[in-house]
C-alpha positions as CSV (number, residue, x, y, z in Angstrom):
1,M,-52.7,-63.2,-2.1
2,G,-51.1,-66.6,-1.8
3,G,-52.3,-69.0,0.8
4,R,-55.8,-67.4,1.5
5,P,-58.9,-69.2,0.3
6,S,-60.9,-66.5,1.1
7,I,-59.5,-64.6,-1.5
8,S,-58.1,-67.0,-4.3
9,K,-59.8,-70.5,-5.2
10,Y,-56.3,-71.1,-6.3
11,W,-54.4,-70.5,-3.0
12,L,-52.8,-73.7,-3.0
13,Q,-51.3,-73.4,-6.7
14,D,-50.3,-69.7,-5.4
15,A,-48.6,-71.2,-2.2
16,S,-46.9,-73.8,-4.1
17,I,-45.3,-71.6,-6.6
18,A,-44.6,-69.0,-3.9
19,S,-42.5,-71.7,-2.0
20,A,-40.9,-72.8,-4.8
21,F,-39.2,-69.1,-5.3
22,I,-38.8,-69.0,-1.9
23,W,-36.4,-72.6,-1.9
24,L,-34.6,-71.2,-5.0
25,A,-33.5,-68.0,-3.0
26,A,-32.4,-70.0,-0.3
27,E,-30.4,-72.1,-2.4
28,E,-28.9,-69.0,-4.1
29,E,-27.6,-68.0,-0.6
30,G,-26.1,-71.7,0.0
31,L,-29.1,-73.1,2.1
32,G,-30.9,-75.9,1.6
33,G,-34.5,-77.2,2.4
34,A,-36.9,-79.8,2.0
35,F,-40.9,-80.2,1.2
36,G,-43.1,-81.8,3.7
37,A,-47.0,-83.3,3.8
38,I,-49.3,-82.7,6.2
39,Y,-52.6,-84.4,5.8
40,H,-56.0,-83.4,7.2
41,S,-57.8,-85.6,9.1
42,E,-61.0,-84.8,7.3
43,D,-59.7,-86.1,3.7
44,A,-60.0,-89.5,2.6
45,E,-55.9,-89.7,2.0
46,G,-55.7,-89.2,5.8
47,I,-58.1,-91.9,6.7
48,R,-56.6,-95.2,7.4
49,K,-58.6,-98.3,7.2
50,A,-58.1,-101.3,9.5
């Protein structure tokens, strides 16, 4: 159910936990990874003031 706001109000937490487990599994296989952030333009954090 992770990552589906129509099903769970905790979708962001669910998706974050799932991605952490995917990262751990990748590390176990000898692979690397990194997190990135994308901000929505509608969010206050994504608005830059001159």
